[in-house]
C-alpha positions in Angstrom: 0.0 0.0 0.0 1.7 3.2 1.2 4.8 3.7 3.1 4.1 3.8 6.8 0.6 2.1 6.5 1.6 -1.4 7.7 -1.0 -3.1 9.9 -3.8 -0.7 8.8 -7.2 -2.4 8.6 -9.3 -0.7 5.9 -12.9 0.1 7.0 -15.8 -1.0 4.9 -17.7 2.2 5.7 -18.7 5.0 3.2 -16.3 6.9 0.9 -15.8 9.8 3.3 -15.1 7.6 6.3 -11.5 7.3 7.5 -9.9 3.9 7.8 -9.5 2.3 11.2 -6.0 2.0 12.8 -4.4 -0.5 15.1 -3.0 1.1 18.2 0.6 0.3 17.2 0.3 1.8 13.7 1.8 5.1 12.7 -0.3 8.3 13.0 -1.8 8.0 9.5 -5.1 6.9 8.0 -6.3 6.0 4.6 -9.6 6.9 3.1 -11.4 5.3 0.2 -10.2 6.1 -3.3 -12.0 8.7 -5.5 -12.2 9.2 -9.2 -10.8 12.8 -8.7 -9.5 14.8 -5.8 -9.8 18.5 -6.2 -7.4 20.4 -4.0 -8.7 23.9 -3.3 -12.4 24.8 -2.7 -12.6 28.3 -4.2 -13.9 29.4 -7.6 -11.7 27.1 -9.7 -12.0 24.1 -7.5 -15.7 24.2 -7.0 -16.3 24.8 -10.7 -14.3 21.7 -11.5 -16.1 19.6 -8.9 -19.5 20.7 -10.2 -18.7 19.3 -13.7 -17.5 16.0 -12.2 -20.4 15.7 -9.8 -22.8 16.1 -12.6 -20.9 13.4 -14.5 -21.6 11.1 -11.4 -18.0 10.7 -10.6 -16.7 10.3 -7.0 -15.1 13.6 -6.1 -13.4 14.8 -3.0 -12.8 18.6 -2.5 -10.0 19.1 0.0 -10.0 22.8 1.2 -8.0 24.7 3.8 -10.6 27.6 3.9 -8.3 30.5 3.1 -9.1 31.7 -0.5 -6.9 34.4 -2.0 -9.8 36.9 -2.3 -10.9 36.6 1.3 -9.7 40.2 1.8 -12.1 41.6 -0.8 -15.5 42.9 0.5 -17.3 42.1 -2.8 -16.6 40.2 -6.0 -17.5 41.9 -9.2 -17.6 40.9 -12.9 -18.8 37.4 -12.2 -21.8 36.5 -14.4 -25.0 36.3 -12.4 -23.2 37.1 -9.1 -22.0 40.7 -9.6 -21.4 42.5 -6.3 -21.9 39.5 -3.9 -19.4 38.8 -1.2 -16.9 36.0 -2.1 -17.7 34.1 1.1 -21.5 34.0 0.2 -20.8 32.9 -3.3 -18.5 30.1 -2.1 -21.0 29.0 0.6 -23.8 28.9 -2.0 -21.7 26.9 -4.4 -20.8 24.3 -1.7 -24.4 23.9 -0.7 -25.3 23.2 -4.3 -22.5 20.7 -4.7 -23.7 18.8 -1.7 -26.9 18.0 -3.6 -24.7 15.6 -5.7 -24.3 12.4 -3.8 -20.9 11.6 -5.3 -19.3 14.8 -4.1 -17.6 14.9 -0.7 -15.8 17.7 1.2 -12.9 17.5 3.6 -11.5 20.4 5.6 -7.7 20.5 5.9 -4.4 21.6 4.4 -3.0 19.3 1.7 0.7 18.9 2.7 1.9 16.2 0.2 1.0 14.6 -3.1 2.6 11.8 -5.0 1.9 9.3 -7.7 1.8 5.6 -6.9 1.2 3.3 -9.8 -2.0 4.4 -11.5 -3.2 6.5 -8.6 -2.4 9.7 -6.9 -2.2 10.2 -3.1 -2.8 13.4 -1.3 -1.9 13.7 2.4 -3.8 16.2 4.6 -2.3 17.8 7.7 -4.5 15.5 9.8 -2.5 12.6 8.5 -5.3 11.2 6.3 -4.2 9.9 2.9 -6.7 10.3 0.1 -6.3 8.5 -3.2 -7.7 9.1 -6.6 -7.2 8.3 -10.3 -7.0 12.0 -11.2 -5.9 15.1 -9.4 -6.9 18.7 -10.0 -4.8 21.4 -8.3 -6.8 24.5 -7.7 -4.4 25.6 -5.0 -4.1 29.3 -5.9 -1.3 31.7 -5.1 -0.3 33.9 -2.2 0.4 37.6 -2.6 3.5 39.2 -1.0 2.0 42.1 0.8 5.1 42.9 2.8 6.9 45.2 0.3 5.3 48.5 1.5 4.1 49.2 5.1 0.3 49.5 5.2 -0.4 47.4 2.1 -1.8 44.4 4.0 -4.3 46.6 5.9 -5.6 48.1 2.7 -5.5 45.1 0.4 -8.9 44.5 -1.4 -10.3 47.8 0.0 -8.2 50.7 -1.3 -5.3 48.7 -2.8 -6.3 46.4 -5.7 -4.8 44.2 -8.3 -7.6 43.9 -10.9 -9.4 46.9 -12.4 -11.9 44.7 -14.1 -12.9 43.5 -10.6 -12.7 46.8 -8.8 -12.3 49.7 -11.2 -16.0 50.5 -11.5 -16.3 51.1 -7.8 -13.6 53.7 -7.8 -14.4 55.3 -11.1 -13.8 59.0 -11.4 -11.6 59.1 -8.3 -7.9 59.8 -8.0 -6.2 56.5 -9.0 -2.6 55.4 -8.8 -0.7 52.6 -10.5 2.2 51.4 -8.4 4.7 49.5 -10.6 6.1 46.2 -9.6 6.8 45.0 -13.1 6.5 46.0 -16.7 2.8 45.0 -16.5 2.1 48.4 -14.8 2.4 50.1 -18.1 -0.6 48.3 -19.5 -2.6 48.9 -16.4 -1.8 52.7 -16.6 -2.8 52.7 -20.3 -6.2 51.1 -19.6 -7.1 52.7 -16.3 -8.2 56.1 -17.8 -11.3 54.3 -19.0 -12.3 54.4 -15.4 -11.0 57.8 -14.3 -9.4 61.0 -15.8 -7.1 61.2 -12.8 -4.5 58.5 -13.1 -0.9 58.6 -12.0 1.7 56.0 -12.8 4.3 55.6 -10.1 7.3 53.9 -11.8 8.8 53.3 -8.3 12.3 52.5 -9.5 11.0 49.4 -11.3 9.7 50.6 -14.6 11.9 52.5 -17.1 9.9 54.4 -19.8 11.1 55.5 -23.2 10.0 58.7 -25.1 7.4 56.8 -27.1 5.8 55.2 -24.0 5.8 58.6 -22.2 4.0 60.1 -25.2 1.4 57.4 -25.2 0.7 57.8 -21.5 0.4 61.6 -21.9 -2.1 61.1 -24.8 -4.2 59.0 -22.4 -4.0 61.7 -19.8 -1.8 59.7 -17.4 0.7 61.5 -15.2 4.0 59.8 -14.4 5.9 60.0 -11.1 9.5 58.6 -11.2 10.4 59.1 -7.5 10.0 55.9 -5.5 7.0 55.5 -3.1 8.0 55.1 0.6 4.7 55.2 2.5 0.9 54.9 2.2 -1.1 57.6 3.9 -4.6 57.8 5.4 -6.5 55.9 8.1 -6.3 52.3 7.0 -8.1 50.7 5.2 -8.8 54.1 3.5 -6.1 55.7 1.4 -5.4 59.4 1.0 -2.1 59.6 -0.7 1.4 58.2 -1.4 4.5 59.7 0.2 7.5 59.8 -2.1 11.2 59.4 -1.3 11.8 63.2 -1.7 9.1 64.0 0.9 6.3 65.0 -1.5 2.8 63.6 -1.2 0.7 62.7 -4.2 -3.1 62.5 -3.3 -4.7 59.3 -4.4 -7.9 57.5 -3.3 -7.1 54.0 -4.6 -4.1 52.2 -6.1 -3.8 49.3 -8.5 -0.7 47.2 -8.1 0.5 43.6 -8.8 2.5 42.2 -5.9 4.8 39.3 -6.4 3.0 36.0 -6.0 4.1 32.5 -5.0 2.5 29.1 -5.1 0.2 28.7 -2.1 0.9 25.0 -2.1 3.9 22.8 -2.6 1.9 20.0 -4.3 2.7 20.9 -8.0 6.4 20.9 -7.3 6.2 17.7 -5.3 4.5 16.0 -8.3 7.1 17.3 -10.7 4.9 19.7 -12.6 6.7 22.3 -14.8 6.3 26.0 -14.2 6.4 29.1 -16.3 7.3 32.6 -15.1 4.5 35.2 -15.3 4.5 39.0 -14.7 3.9 38.5 -11.0 5.4 35.1 -10.3 5.5 31.5 -11.4 2.4 29.5 -12.5 1.9 25.9 -13.4 2.3 25.1 -17.1 -0.8 23.4 -18.6 -2.2 22.7 -22.0 -5.5 23.9 -23.3 -7.2 21.1 -21.5 -5.6 22.3 -18.2 -3.5 19.1 -17.9 -0.1 19.8 -16.4 3.1 18.3 -17.7 2.4 15.3 -15.3 -0.2 12.9 -16.9 -3.4 12.8 -14.9 -2.7 16.0 -13.0 -4.7 19.1 -13.9 -4.4 22.6 -12.6 -6.9 25.5 -12.7 -7.3 29.1 -11.4 -4.6 31.5 -10.3 -2.0 28.8 -9.8 -2.2 27.9 -13.5 -2.4 31.2 -15.4 -0.6 34.5 -15.5 -3.8 36.6 -15.3 -6.0 36.4 -12.3 -9.7 37.1 -11.6 -12.7 35.0 -10.3 -14.3 34.5 -13.7 -11.1 33.2 -15.3 -10.6 30.9 -12.3 -14.1 29.5 -12.7 -13.7 29.0 -16.4 -10.4 27.2 -15.8 -12.1 25.0 -13.3 -14.8 24.0 -15.8 -12.2 23.1 -18.3 -10.2 21.1 -15.8 -13.2 19.2 -14.5 -14.5 18.3 -18.0 -11.0 17.3 -19.2 -10.4 15.1 -16.1 -13.8 13.4 -16.6 -13.2 12.7 -20.3 -9.7 11.2 -19.5 -11.4 8.9 -17.0 -14.1 7.9 -19.4 -11.6 7.1 -22.2 -9.3 5.3 -19.9 -11.9 3.0 -18.2 -15.6 2.2 -18.4 -17.9 4.0 -16.0 -19.1 1.5 -13.3 -22.5 2.0 -11.7 
């Protein structure tokens, strides 16, 4: 079976019931095998699980309960759910998924994943080992909010990363773009569609040529080359940015793209390949969302360079359908 599972007696109870252990066995337990394990229960993971549940496949959603957008008060731009709180949307999705008898949920942090023969194992922080024929990683990314003091307190309220998600709510106000990479130039070029008062802070990161400066000027964007040293205002509100030379530029909201990192080590443990995006690494996948490891799929922020809830959900749908079709082609459905 698995390393360290000697003397384990497997229970004949339902799929979501944990195996029994002898008193002298290691602190580990093994649960029944699933068709697919989805690691991550936010927009991407739940969208994948929905497709698989409707295909009557045995699915386990393993979730730690800390989605990346938990700092945002509202989620915008999501078809049919515009302006709802992310937590309410996820709770509603989970309740709908529970109507499908083949979908199970488990709370916990997935700490390790490996391939053993034709199955994949995922170990939770509780010590439980889950097994499945396919694996979907919807594990997300973590934002590095430590670069500027005060960024953490304002994240998702007056400091944002996506103008499609939050631009409408701050339209017409004094907006800033704080550069962390070359991507800030595109943000600054697009943001005047939401406000006539846009300042690009190159922050020692972005070097602009005469042509780029002319394009920004044509769009009505001001450029500030002196680095930003502090955020001003009573957090989570924002009133301005203090520059390294002591000057203060008034702003009401700022769009920036902090560096991101994988929120989970599973993709690396499995040997998945990565690509480098504007904000950080993401898992390389094909159009079907399969990674470079056969049978392992990835969806959402962990598997694309651009991030928002609608993209994550769409990725999840693709990953769920692709995983189901690979199961169907590989083996007959048993009922």
